[in-house]
gemmi code that builds the backbone of each chain (N, CA, C; Angstrom):
import gemmi

chains = {
    "A": [
        ("MET", (-10.298, -5.518, 12.624), (-9.514, -6.577, 12.007), (-8.980, -6.103, 10.652)),
        ("ILE", (-7.771, -6.515, 10.356), (-7.154, -6.120, 9.092), (-6.711, -7.375, 8.354)),
        ("CYS", (-7.047, -7.451, 7.074), (-6.718, -8.650, 6.311), (-6.203, -8.257, 4.928)),
        ("VAL", (-4.964, -8.619, 4.639), (-4.429, -8.488, 3.284), (-4.499, -9.890, 2.700)),
        ("CYS", (-5.355, -10.085, 1.697), (-5.615, -11.464, 1.260), (-5.389, -11.640, -0.239)),
        ("ASP", (-4.997, -12.859, -0.605), (-4.709, -13.124, -2.021), (-5.796, -13.962, -2.691)),
        ("THR", (-6.950, -14.066, -2.005), (-8.078, -14.778, -2.614), (-9.319, -13.873, -2.575)),
        ("PRO", (-10.284, -14.088, -3.499), (-11.475, -13.225, -3.533), (-12.258, -13.297, -2.221)),
        ("PHE", (-12.963, -12.197, -1.905), (-13.818, -12.189, -0.716), (-15.200, -11.692, -1.111)),
        ("ASP", (-16.183, -11.983, -0.248), (-17.573, -11.607, -0.510), (-17.944, -10.464, 0.435)),
        ("PRO", (-18.043, -9.221, -0.083), (-18.312, -8.072, 0.791), (-19.631, -8.208, 1.560)),
        ("GLY", (-20.650, -8.811, 0.937), (-21.942, -8.981, 1.603), (-21.811, -9.864, 2.835)),
        ("HIS", (-21.075, -10.944, 2.668), (-20.839, -11.872, 3.772), (-20.044, -11.189, 4.879)),
        ("GLU", (-19.012, -10.424, 4.485), (-18.153, -9.744, 5.472), (-18.938, -8.682, 6.236)),
        ("LEU", (-19.837, -7.961, 5.524), (-20.637, -6.911, 6.188), (-21.582, -7.540, 7.213)),
        ("LYS", (-22.178, -8.654, 6.829), (-23.110, -9.337, 7.750), (-22.373, -9.786, 9.018)),
        ("ALA", (-21.179, -10.372, 8.820), (-20.380, -10.839, 9.967), (-19.979, -9.648, 10.843)),
        ("PHE", (-19.665, -8.516, 10.205), (-19.273, -7.313, 10.947), (-20.450, -6.816, 11.776)),
        ("GLU", (-21.634, -6.762, 11.154), (-22.856, -6.319, 11.862), (-23.115, -7.183, 13.091)),
        ("ASN", (-22.907, -8.484, 12.929), (-23.182, -9.409, 14.039), (-22.264, -9.169, 15.232)),
        ("LYS", (-21.032, -8.668, 14.931), (-20.064, -8.440, 16.004), (-20.177, -7.041, 16.587)),
        ("ALA", (-20.789, -6.114, 15.850), (-20.782, -4.701, 16.250), (-22.022, -4.358, 17.070)),
        ("ASP", (-22.188, -5.044, 18.189), (-23.387, -4.854, 19.018), (-23.537, -3.424, 19.516)),
        ("ALA", (-22.398, -2.790, 19.851), (-22.456, -1.469, 20.483), (-22.593, -0.331, 19.467)),
        ("ALA", (-22.524, -0.661, 18.187), (-22.519, 0.400, 17.171), (-23.941, 0.793, 16.766)),
        ("GLY", (-24.234, 2.087, 16.894), (-25.511, 2.583, 16.389), (-25.416, 2.934, 14.921)),
        ("ALA", (-24.170, 3.019, 14.425), (-23.955, 3.366, 13.012), (-22.846, 2.498, 12.442)),
        ("ILE", (-23.048, 2.013, 11.235), (-22.006, 1.272, 10.519), (-21.880, 1.869, 9.126)),
        ("VAL", (-20.657, 2.272, 8.775), (-20.398, 2.767, 7.421), (-19.489, 1.765, 6.739)),
        ("SER", (-19.825, 1.403, 5.493), (-18.937, 0.508, 4.747), (-18.625, 1.120, 3.391)),
        ("PHE", (-17.446, 0.812, 2.889), (-17.037, 1.264, 1.559), (-16.448, 0.080, 0.822)),
        ("LEU", (-16.858, -0.074, -0.436), (-16.323, -1.134, -1.288), (-15.673, -0.498, -2.511)),
        ("GLY", (-14.399, -0.812, -2.725), (-13.715, -0.360, -3.939), (-13.540, -1.542, -4.870)),
        ("ARG", (-13.856, -1.334, -6.173), (-13.774, -2.434, -7.132), (-12.870, -2.068, -8.321)),
        ("VAL", (-12.469, -3.071, -9.067), (-11.643, -2.831, -10.251), (-12.514, -2.198, -11.331)),
        ("ARG", (-12.075, -1.022, -11.803), (-12.828, -0.343, -12.874), (-12.633, -1.087, -14.194)),
        ("PRO", (-13.701, -1.134, -15.009), (-13.569, -1.874, -16.273), (-12.759, -1.129, -17.329)),
        ("GLU", (-12.542, 0.171, -17.116), (-11.724, 0.896, -18.093), (-11.027, 2.076, -17.432)),
        ("ALA", (-9.926, 2.511, -18.037), (-9.188, 3.679, -17.557), (-8.912, 4.550, -18.775)),
        ("ASN", (-9.382, 5.788, -18.745), (-9.221, 6.715, -19.878), (-9.691, 6.085, -21.194)),
        ("ASP", (-10.891, 5.496, -21.155), (-11.515, 4.879, -22.334), (-10.738, 3.674, -22.875)),
        ("ASP", (-9.780, 3.175, -22.095), (-8.984, 2.022, -22.515), (-9.414, 0.844, -21.633)),
        ("PRO", (-10.015, -0.196, -22.216), (-10.487, -1.316, -21.385), (-9.372, -1.943, -20.548)),
        ("VAL", (-9.695, -2.212, -19.274), (-8.732, -2.855, -18.374), (-9.046, -4.351, -18.360)),
        ("LYS", (-8.043, -5.162, -18.674), (-8.256, -6.622, -18.686), (-8.093, -7.206, -17.290)),
        ("ALA", (-7.175, -6.622, -16.526), (-6.918, -7.120, -15.164), (-6.120, -6.069, -14.392)),
        ("LEU", (-6.130, -6.228, -13.070), (-5.351, -5.347, -12.209), (-4.492, -6.240, -11.320)),
        ("HIS", (-3.181, -5.977, -11.334), (-2.290, -6.774, -10.483), (-1.863, -5.931, -9.292)),
        ("LEU", (-2.136, -6.453, -8.092), (-1.799, -5.721, -6.861), (-0.680, -6.435, -6.112)),
        ("GLU", (0.364, -5.662, -5.809), (1.506, -6.194, -5.050), (1.517, -5.607, -3.659)),
        ("HIS", (2.105, -6.318, -2.721), (2.302, -5.764, -1.389), (3.686, -6.167, -0.883)),
        ("PHE", (4.038, -5.672, 0.290), (5.302, -6.044, 0.944), (4.881, -6.956, 2.086)),
        ("PRO", (4.953, -8.290, 1.908), (4.392, -9.212, 2.896), (4.817, -8.869, 4.329)),
        ("GLY", (3.829, -8.795, 5.212), (4.097, -8.488, 6.621), (4.161, -6.993, 6.879)),
        ("VAL", (4.942, -6.292, 6.090), (5.149, -4.854, 6.318), (3.885, -4.063, 5.948)),
        ("THR", (3.219, -4.459, 4.861), (1.992, -3.768, 4.464), (0.953, -3.869, 5.584)),
        ("GLN", (0.779, -5.076, 6.099), (-0.195, -5.300, 7.177), (0.153, -4.448, 8.404)),
        ("LYS", (1.449, -4.419, 8.784), (1.876, -3.637, 9.959), (1.592, -2.157, 9.755)),
        ("SER", (1.814, -1.659, 8.538), (1.620, -0.227, 8.289), (0.140, 0.121, 8.337)),
        ("ILE", (-0.724, -0.771, 7.874), (-2.172, -0.501, 7.943), (-2.624, -0.520, 9.405)),
        ("GLU", (-2.078, -1.473, 10.168), (-2.440, -1.551, 11.592), (-2.089, -0.247, 12.301)),
        ("ALA", (-0.904, 0.299, 11.995), (-0.475, 1.549, 12.638), (-1.442, 2.674, 12.293)),
        ("PHE", (-1.932, 2.673, 11.076), (-2.836, 3.746, 10.682), (-4.233, 3.549, 11.266)),
        ("ALA", (-4.660, 2.302, 11.398), (-5.967, 2.033, 12.013), (-5.954, 2.487, 13.472)),
        ("VAL", (-4.790, 2.345, 14.140), (-4.660, 2.816, 15.529), (-4.908, 4.323, 15.573)),
        ("GLN", (-4.343, 5.043, 14.598), (-4.575, 6.499, 14.540), (-6.070, 6.817, 14.402)),
        ("ALA", (-6.761, 6.054, 13.566), (-8.208, 6.286, 13.376), (-8.957, 6.044, 14.688)),
        ("CYS", (-8.538, 4.994, 15.408), (-9.212, 4.665, 16.674), (-8.945, 5.734, 17.739)),
        ("GLN", (-7.763, 6.368, 17.663), (-7.444, 7.429, 18.631), (-8.201, 8.712, 18.284)),
        ("ARG", (-8.473, 8.897, 17.016), (-9.068, 10.151, 16.539), (-10.589, 10.179, 16.667)),
        ("TRP", (-11.221, 9.005, 16.457), (-12.684, 8.924, 16.537), (-13.077, 7.799, 17.490)),
        ("PRO", (-14.190, 7.964, 18.201), (-14.623, 6.903, 19.131), (-15.308, 5.753, 18.393)),
        ("ILE", (-14.522, 5.029, 17.589), (-15.138, 3.942, 16.832), (-15.099, 2.656, 17.651)),
        ("THR", (-16.104, 1.836, 17.467), (-16.210, 0.633, 18.279), (-15.580, -0.584, 17.598)),
        ("GLN", (-15.654, -0.623, 16.270), (-15.078, -1.739, 15.505), (-14.581, -1.215, 14.158)),
        ("HIS", (-13.614, -1.914, 13.608), (-13.248, -1.617, 12.223), (-12.818, -2.906, 11.525)),
        ("LEU", (-12.991, -2.876, 10.222), (-12.574, -4.014, 9.392), (-11.976, -3.438, 8.109)),
        ("ILE", (-10.781, -3.910, 7.764), (-10.162, -3.500, 6.498), (-9.731, -4.774, 5.781)),
        ("ILE", (-10.283, -4.995, 4.599), (-9.850, -6.135, 3.775), (-9.268, -5.546, 2.496)),
        ("HIS", (-8.068, -5.964, 2.124), (-7.451, -5.463, 0.895), (-6.888, -6.636, 0.112)),
        ("ARG", (-7.279, -6.735, -1.143), (-6.805, -7.819, -1.999), (-5.406, -7.545, -2.539)),
        ("VAL", (-4.678, -8.634, -2.791), (-3.464, -8.577, -3.596), (-3.565, -9.702, -4.624)),
        ("GLY", (-2.698, -9.675, -5.625), (-2.732, -10.689, -6.677), (-3.392, -10.156, -7.928)),
        ("MET", (-3.852, -11.061, -8.773), (-4.449, -10.667, -10.050), (-5.967, -10.579, -9.900)),
        ("LEU", (-6.543, -9.418, -10.264), (-7.984, -9.198, -10.110), (-8.615, -8.869, -11.461)),
        ("ALA", (-9.847, -9.316, -11.649), (-10.582, -9.043, -12.893), (-11.456, -7.802, -12.697)),
        ("PRO", (-11.842, -7.125, -13.796), (-12.745, -5.975, -13.670), (-14.003, -6.351, -12.886)),
        ("GLY", (-14.415, -5.459, -11.997), (-15.616, -5.699, -11.186), (-15.325, -6.379, -9.861)),
        ("GLU", (-14.156, -6.987, -9.732), (-13.828, -7.692, -8.471), (-13.559, -6.706, -7.336)),
        ("PRO", (-13.978, -7.042, -6.118), (-13.662, -6.187, -4.972), (-12.159, -6.112, -4.723)),
        ("ILE", (-11.660, -4.868, -4.522), (-10.241, -4.678, -4.163), (-10.140, -4.425, -2.668)),
        ("VAL", (-10.993, -3.501, -2.190), (-10.859, -3.055, -0.811), (-12.247, -2.920, -0.182)),
        ("PHE", (-12.328, -3.295, 1.099), (-13.588, -3.180, 1.832), (-13.267, -2.641, 3.215)),
        ("VAL", (-13.884, -1.527, 3.546), (-13.663, -0.902, 4.853), (-14.999, -0.796, 5.571)),
        ("CYS", (-15.056, -1.246, 6.804), (-16.260, -1.111, 7.635), (-15.869, -0.437, 8.937)),
        ("VAL", (-16.665, 0.533, 9.351), (-16.415, 1.200, 10.628), (-17.719, 1.247, 11.411)),
        ("GLY", (-17.648, 0.856, 12.675), (-18.804, 0.947, 13.559), (-18.547, 2.012, 14.612)),
        ("ALA", (-19.587, 2.780, 14.944), (-19.468, 3.823, 15.968), (-20.841, 4.038, 16.582)),
        ("ALA", (-20.875, 4.800, 17.679), (-22.159, 5.070, 18.322), (-23.055, 5.901, 17.396)),
        ("HIS", (-22.436, 6.860, 16.692), (-23.207, 7.779, 15.834), (-22.584, 7.865, 14.437)),
        ("ARG", (-23.381, 8.358, 13.483), (-22.967, 8.263, 12.083), (-21.756, 9.117, 11.724)),
        ("ARG", (-21.639, 10.337, 12.296), (-20.584, 11.255, 11.838), (-19.201, 10.647, 12.004)),
        ("GLU", (-18.919, 10.091, 13.191), (-17.585, 9.519, 13.396), (-17.357, 8.287, 12.508)),
        ("ALA", (-18.430, 7.555, 12.240), (-18.274, 6.373, 11.376), (-17.952, 6.806, 9.941)),
        ("PHE", (-18.679, 7.835, 9.434), (-18.393, 8.346, 8.082), (-16.956, 8.874, 8.008)),
        ("GLU", (-16.578, 9.695, 8.984), (-15.262, 10.341, 8.918), (-14.125, 9.327, 9.034)),
        ("ALA", (-14.252, 8.381, 9.945), (-13.172, 7.393, 10.115), (-13.029, 6.530, 8.861)),
        ("ALA", (-14.142, 6.164, 8.228), (-14.073, 5.349, 7.009), (-13.428, 6.158, 5.880)),
        ("ASP", (-13.788, 7.429, 5.778), (-13.230, 8.326, 4.762), (-11.709, 8.461, 4.963)),
        ("PHE", (-11.306, 8.677, 6.212), (-9.897, 8.804, 6.599), (-9.123, 7.537, 6.227)),
        ("LEU", (-9.673, 6.383, 6.574), (-8.984, 5.118, 6.280), (-8.835, 4.897, 4.777)),
        ("MET", (-9.869, 5.260, 4.015), (-9.776, 5.082, 2.560), (-8.755, 6.025, 1.943)),
        ("ASP", (-8.713, 7.274, 2.420), (-7.706, 8.213, 1.887), (-6.303, 7.686, 2.163)),
        ("TYR", (-6.116, 7.106, 3.343), (-4.822, 6.531, 3.684), (-4.497, 5.353, 2.755)),
        ("LEU", (-5.472, 4.466, 2.589), (-5.225, 3.277, 1.769), (-4.880, 3.652, 0.328)),
        ("LYS", (-5.489, 4.734, -0.176), (-5.221, 5.154, -1.556), (-3.817, 5.714, -1.738)),
        ("THR", (-3.297, 6.401, -0.720), (-2.061, 7.162, -0.945), (-0.863, 6.732, -0.089)),
        ("LYS", (-1.109, 6.022, 1.021), (0.016, 5.735, 1.922), (0.219, 4.246, 2.216)),
        ("ALA", (-0.822, 3.451, 2.068), (-0.660, 2.016, 2.352), (0.295, 1.421, 1.311)),
        ("ILE", (1.031, 0.384, 1.718), (2.112, -0.137, 0.879), (1.569, -1.178, -0.113)),
        ("PHE", (1.012, -0.647, -1.194), (0.526, -1.481, -2.301), (1.003, -0.855, -3.605)),
        ("TRP", (1.100, -1.701, -4.625), (1.400, -1.201, -5.973), (0.410, -1.859, -6.930)),
        ("LYS", (-0.106, -1.031, -7.858), (-1.129, -1.518, -8.786), (-0.619, -1.423, -10.215)),
        ("LYS", (-0.796, -2.518, -10.938), (-0.441, -2.495, -12.356), (-1.692, -2.815, -13.166)),
        ("GLU", (-2.068, -1.892, -14.038), (-3.217, -2.135, -14.911), (-2.745, -2.880, -16.151)),
        ("ILE", (-3.430, -3.978, -16.445), (-3.135, -4.724, -17.670), (-4.236, -4.334, -18.660)),
        ("ARG", (-3.857, -3.594, -19.693), (-4.848, -3.126, -20.666), (-4.554, -3.720, -22.039)),
        ("ASP", (-5.509, -3.503, -22.962), (-5.288, -3.956, -24.342), (-4.032, -3.302, -24.914)),
        ("SER", (-3.804, -2.042, -24.508), (-2.681, -1.288, -25.087), (-1.362, -1.543, -24.355)),
        ("GLY", (-1.374, -2.389, -23.335), (-0.149, -2.671, -22.584), (-0.387, -2.560, -21.089)),
        ("ALA", (0.685, -2.704, -20.312), (0.554, -2.648, -18.852), (1.205, -1.366, -18.341)),
        ("ARG", (0.629, -0.818, -17.255), (1.269, 0.362, -16.656), (1.024, 0.400, -15.151)),
        ("TRP", (2.042, 0.858, -14.426), (1.908, 1.021, -12.984), (1.077, 2.260, -12.708)),
        ("VAL", (0.147, 2.145, -11.751), (-0.757, 3.245, -11.426), (-0.270, 3.937, -10.164)),
        ("GLU", (-0.191, 5.257, -10.218), (0.162, 6.022, -9.010), (-1.058, 6.828, -8.591)),
        ("PRO", (-1.111, 7.255, -7.316), (-2.285, 8.019, -6.876), (-2.455, 9.283, -7.714)),
        ("ARG", (-3.720, 9.689, -7.918), (-4.004, 10.936, -8.640), (-3.723, 12.111, -7.706)),
        ("GLY", (-3.557, 13.283, -8.275), (-3.358, 14.495, -7.467), (-4.491, 14.666, -6.475)),
        ("GLN", (-5.708, 14.353, -6.934), (-6.879, 14.513, -6.053), (-6.785, 13.590, -4.835)),
        ("ASP", (-6.192, 12.395, -5.021), (-6.055, 11.469, -3.887), (-5.172, 12.084, -2.797)),
        ("HIS", (-4.089, 12.768, -3.231), (-3.201, 13.406, -2.254), (-3.896, 14.589, -1.577)),
        ("VAL", (-4.670, 15.346, -2.367), (-5.422, 16.478, -1.795), (-6.401, 15.945, -0.742)),
        ("ASP", (-7.056, 14.833, -1.052), (-8.025, 14.242, -0.123), (-7.337, 13.834, 1.192)),
        ("THR", (-6.146, 13.215, 1.076), (-5.427, 12.772, 2.276), (-4.969, 13.969, 3.110)),
        ("GLN", (-4.568, 15.030, 2.395), (-4.072, 16.234, 3.071), (-5.123, 16.860, 3.986)),
        ("ARG", (-6.411, 16.648, 3.651), (-7.497, 17.249, 4.454), (-7.368, 16.889, 5.923)),
        ("TRP", (-6.865, 15.664, 6.196), (-6.866, 15.179, 7.584), (-5.763, 15.794, 8.425)),
        ("SER", (-4.697, 16.289, 7.779), (-3.622, 16.891, 8.577), (-3.960, 18.332, 8.952)),
        ("SER", (-4.949, 18.936, 8.299), (-5.298, 20.326, 8.622), (-6.465, 20.406, 9.597)),
        ("LYS", (-7.033, 19.213, 9.944), (-8.188, 19.236, 10.856), (-7.757, 19.089, 12.302)),
    ],
    "B": [
        ("MET", (26.517, -10.061, 3.377), (25.742, -9.954, 2.129), (24.406, -9.270, 2.423)),
        ("ALA", (24.167, -8.128, 1.816), (22.886, -7.446, 2.027), (21.840, -8.034, 1.089)),
        ("ARG", (20.598, -8.104, 1.587), (19.501, -8.579, 0.749), (18.722, -7.339, 0.277)),
        ("LEU", (18.658, -7.131, -1.026), (17.923, -5.988, -1.572), (16.563, -6.461, -2.060)),
        ("LEU", (15.523, -5.679, -1.768), (14.174, -5.986, -2.262), (13.698, -4.821, -3.126)),
        ("PHE", (13.091, -5.161, -4.246), (12.546, -4.142, -5.149), (11.063, -4.432, -5.368)),
        ("PHE", (10.252, -3.386, -5.375), (8.808, -3.570, -5.567), (8.315, -2.723, -6.748)),
        ("GLY", (7.103, -3.094, -7.219), (6.456, -2.318, -8.282), (7.355, -2.153, -9.486)),
        ("LYS", (7.386, -0.922, -10.009), (8.149, -0.693, -11.244), (9.654, -0.882, -11.030)),
        ("LEU", (10.106, -0.770, -9.768), (11.540, -0.964, -9.503), (11.939, -2.423, -9.722)),
        ("ALA", (11.014, -3.359, -9.425), (11.302, -4.784, -9.654), (11.424, -5.050, -11.149)),
        ("ASP", (10.571, -4.373, -11.941), (10.669, -4.518, -13.404), (12.047, -4.071, -13.882)),
        ("LEU", (12.493, -2.916, -13.355), (13.776, -2.350, -13.798), (14.964, -3.178, -13.305)),
        ("ALA", (14.834, -3.722, -12.078), (15.944, -4.486, -11.496), (15.995, -5.910, -12.039)),
        ("GLY", (14.932, -6.305, -12.749), (14.907, -7.656, -13.306), (14.552, -8.714, -12.271)),
        ("GLY", (13.899, -8.293, -11.175), (13.478, -9.254, -10.157), (13.222, -8.541, -8.850)),
        ("ARG", (12.591, -9.242, -7.923), (12.225, -8.621, -6.642), (13.315, -8.711, -5.597)),
        ("GLU", (14.272, -9.628, -5.773), (15.300, -9.816, -4.739), (16.677, -9.886, -5.369)),
        ("ARG", (17.632, -9.398, -4.620), (19.019, -9.493, -5.084), (19.933, -9.480, -3.860)),
        ("ASP", (20.916, -10.361, -3.833), (21.917, -10.327, -2.760), (23.110, -9.535, -3.255)),
        ("LEU", (23.587, -8.639, -2.408), (24.691, -7.775, -2.826), (25.702, -7.635, -1.686)),
        ("PRO", (26.944, -8.095, -1.911), (27.961, -7.867, -0.880), (28.289, -6.372, -0.839)),
        ("LEU", (28.227, -5.777, 0.348), (28.499, -4.350, 0.452), (29.958, -4.132, 0.865)),
        ("PRO", (30.739, -3.415, 0.084), (32.103, -3.069, 0.513), (32.044, -2.215, 1.787)),
        ("ASP", (33.108, -2.188, 2.546), (33.142, -1.425, 3.805), (32.789, 0.045, 3.596)),
        ("THR", (33.110, 0.557, 2.426), (32.879, 1.982, 2.162), (31.403, 2.288, 1.895)),
        ("VAL", (30.616, 1.240, 1.674), (29.189, 1.452, 1.376), (28.380, 1.210, 2.654)),
        ("ASP", (28.084, 2.280, 3.373), (27.373, 2.123, 4.647), (26.148, 3.031, 4.778)),
        ("THR", (25.699, 3.587, 3.656), (24.457, 4.378, 3.673), (23.586, 3.937, 2.497)),
        ("VAL", (22.276, 4.253, 2.605), (21.358, 3.919, 1.509), (21.797, 4.644, 0.238)),
        ("ASP", (22.201, 5.898, 0.384), (22.644, 6.663, -0.795), (23.830, 5.982, -1.480)),
        ("ALA", (24.735, 5.434, -0.670), (25.911, 4.763, -1.250), (25.517, 3.460, -1.949)),
        ("VAL", (24.503, 2.762, -1.393), (24.014, 1.537, -2.048), (23.427, 1.900, -3.413)),
        ("ILE", (22.642, 2.997, -3.437), (22.033, 3.427, -4.705), (23.132, 3.807, -5.710)),
        ("GLU", (24.163, 4.462, -5.208), (25.279, 4.859, -6.085), (25.958, 3.622, -6.678)),
        ("LEU", (26.132, 2.595, -5.821), (26.753, 1.345, -6.274), (25.903, 0.685, -7.360)),
        ("LEU", (24.580, 0.635, -7.126), (23.679, 0.030, -8.114), (23.672, 0.851, -9.402)),
        ("ALA", (23.703, 2.188, -9.255), (23.663, 3.075, -10.420), (24.916, 2.916, -11.279)),
        ("SER", (26.048, 2.555, -10.626), (27.287, 2.407, -11.399), (27.210, 1.207, -12.339)),
        ("GLU", (26.306, 0.262, -12.002), (26.141, -0.930, -12.852), (24.942, -0.802, -13.778)),
        ("ASP", (23.967, 0.008, -13.368), (22.723, 0.110, -14.139), (22.178, 1.535, -13.988)),
        ("GLU", (22.416, 2.321, -15.014), (22.062, 3.750, -14.966), (20.557, 3.970, -14.807)),
        ("LEU", (19.767, 3.173, -15.546), (18.298, 3.336, -15.496), (17.754, 3.041, -14.103)),
        ("LEU", (18.241, 1.926, -13.519), (17.804, 1.562, -12.169), (18.241, 2.643, -11.178)),
        ("GLY", (19.454, 3.132, -11.329), (19.961, 4.187, -10.451), (19.078, 5.431, -10.504)),
        ("ALA", (18.695, 5.825, -11.712), (17.847, 7.023, -11.867), (16.495, 6.805, -11.195)),
        ("ALA", (15.939, 5.582, -11.359), (14.623, 5.290, -10.761), (14.716, 5.283, -9.232)),
        ("LEU", (15.834, 4.763, -8.684), (16.003, 4.716, -7.219), (16.221, 6.105, -6.630)),
        ("ASN", (16.704, 7.022, -7.455), (16.958, 8.382, -6.978), (15.720, 9.281, -7.060)),
        ("GLU", (14.613, 8.731, -7.590), (13.386, 9.551, -7.648), (12.933, 9.886, -6.222)),
        ("LYS", (12.399, 11.112, -6.083), (11.998, 11.591, -4.749), (10.948, 10.699, -4.087)),
        ("SER", (10.085, 10.091, -4.905), (8.977, 9.315, -4.345), (9.427, 7.957, -3.801)),
        ("VAL", (10.685, 7.560, -4.066), (11.155, 6.243, -3.618), (11.503, 6.301, -2.124)),
        ("ARG", (10.968, 5.288, -1.418), (11.193, 5.199, 0.023), (11.982, 3.919, 0.304)),
        ("CYS", (12.747, 3.958, 1.382), (13.568, 2.800, 1.719), (13.174, 2.294, 3.109)),
        ("ILE", (12.961, 1.000, 3.243), (12.673, 0.412, 4.551), (13.758, -0.627, 4.849)),
        ("ILE", (14.414, -0.442, 5.996), (15.509, -1.345, 6.346), (15.040, -2.319, 7.425)),
        ("ASN", (15.247, -3.606, 7.175), (14.883, -4.672, 8.120), (13.421, -4.579, 8.578)),
        ("GLU", (12.551, -4.203, 7.642), (11.087, -4.166, 7.881), (10.686, -3.206, 8.992)),
        ("ARG", (11.533, -2.212, 9.313), (11.218, -1.248, 10.369), (10.483, -0.065, 9.755)),
        ("ILE", (9.138, -0.065, 9.872), (8.381, 1.027, 9.243), (8.427, 2.304, 10.067)),
        ("ASP", (8.754, 2.161, 11.362), (8.732, 3.330, 12.242), (10.056, 4.080, 12.238)),
        ("ASN", (11.113, 3.434, 11.756), (12.428, 4.035, 11.871), (13.254, 3.643, 10.646)),
        ("THR", (13.514, 4.585, 9.787), (14.253, 4.250, 8.569), (15.504, 5.124, 8.443)),
        ("PRO", (16.523, 4.809, 9.259), (17.756, 5.594, 9.164), (18.476, 5.288, 7.854)),
        ("GLY", (19.337, 6.181, 7.438), (20.038, 5.992, 6.166), (21.266, 5.114, 6.271)),
        ("ILE", (21.578, 4.620, 7.492), (22.788, 3.808, 7.684), (22.470, 2.327, 7.466)),
        ("VAL", (23.309, 1.647, 6.710), (23.076, 0.217, 6.451), (24.368, -0.573, 6.691)),
        ("SER", (24.187, -1.904, 6.915), (25.365, -2.773, 7.026), (25.162, -3.973, 6.108)),
        ("ASP", (26.199, -4.767, 5.998), (26.218, -5.876, 5.038), (25.212, -6.979, 5.371)),
        ("SER", (24.647, -6.958, 6.595), (23.691, -8.019, 6.956), (22.243, -7.542, 6.871)),
        ("ASP", (22.017, -6.327, 6.382), (20.666, -5.758, 6.373), (19.830, -6.212, 5.178)),
        ("GLU", (18.500, -6.168, 5.402), (17.563, -6.267, 4.283), (17.155, -4.834, 3.937)),
        ("ILE", (17.388, -4.459, 2.698), (17.137, -3.079, 2.277), (16.061, -3.106, 1.191)),
        ("ALA", (14.866, -2.571, 1.527), (13.744, -2.617, 0.585), (13.547, -1.250, -0.045)),
        ("PHE", (13.445, -1.229, -1.371), (13.202, 0.018, -2.102), (11.757, 0.025, -2.594)),
        ("LEU", (11.013, 1.043, -2.172), (9.583, 1.117, -2.474), (9.291, 2.328, -3.365)),
        ("PRO", (8.781, 2.110, -4.578), (8.367, 3.264, -5.389), (7.048, 3.822, -4.840)),
        ("ALA", (6.537, 4.891, -5.454), (5.277, 5.505, -4.999), (4.204, 4.440, -4.841)),
        ("VAL", (3.513, 4.475, -3.699), (2.515, 3.441, -3.406), (1.132, 3.878, -3.888)),
        ("SER", (0.270, 2.898, -4.086), (-1.107, 3.202, -4.488), (-1.988, 1.986, -4.223)),
        ("GLY", (-2.916, 2.129, -3.276), (-3.824, 1.014, -2.996), (-5.247, 1.381, -3.339)),
        ("GLY", (-6.179, 0.608, -2.783), (-7.607, 0.924, -2.918), (-8.175, 0.678, -4.297)),
    ],
}
model = gemmi.Model(1)
for chain_id, residues in chains.items():
    chain = gemmi.Chain(chain_id)
    for i, (resn, *xyz) in enumerate(residues, 1):
        res = gemmi.Residue()
        res.name, res.seqid = resn, gemmi.SeqId(i, " ")
        for name, pos in zip(("N", "CA", "C"), xyz):
            atom = gemmi.Atom()
            atom.name, atom.element = name, gemmi.Element(name[0])
            atom.pos, atom.b_iso = gemmi.Position(*pos), 0.0
            res.add_atom(atom)
        chain.add_residue(res)
    model.add_chain(chain)
structure = gemmi.Structure()
structure.add_model(model)
structure.setup_entities()
């Protein structure tokens, strides 16, 4: 399931619901990304996330299909926030269920690399010193590149 | 009348997320639309010409040809970043 949502979510609640549905999974890997309280020693007051309504969801679905074709995963869940978020708030939650741990770890890693560099979102950090649009770091692109060479 | 959409920093530069623009017959490619916008706003034109900017026409993520018509929705997307 994929959800681009504009209201806060509870990762603990979502993980429990995922576990209840993932009967066939011997392994479940989850990842939670949260708003960092500071960037380069500059306190972050808020993070504003934009999306392209409808199109962002479709693009994530297309990429989740690739993950399902690449690894024998039994279930997946991707929740991504949009709107104004406070430091510490969950931004993204990815859960992958599989028969064994390796495919669950790899598929979750793959999905997160995609979400960081290719999913259609834009992030603006609101700091004490002003606001700035955030682009992926060089390392994020290097991480995503790993999957095309495998 | 083409509907233009701007996201992220491009919306800041364009002064909003949406704009309706009548396309003259001679403007039938994305590059020509950018040229038209650049003739009115140099800063926006320069930002739209950045390599990282992607264009999605009529919400088709699988197929983004450079040809446009006056009834299209043309979305300009700067470098993306989620997670």
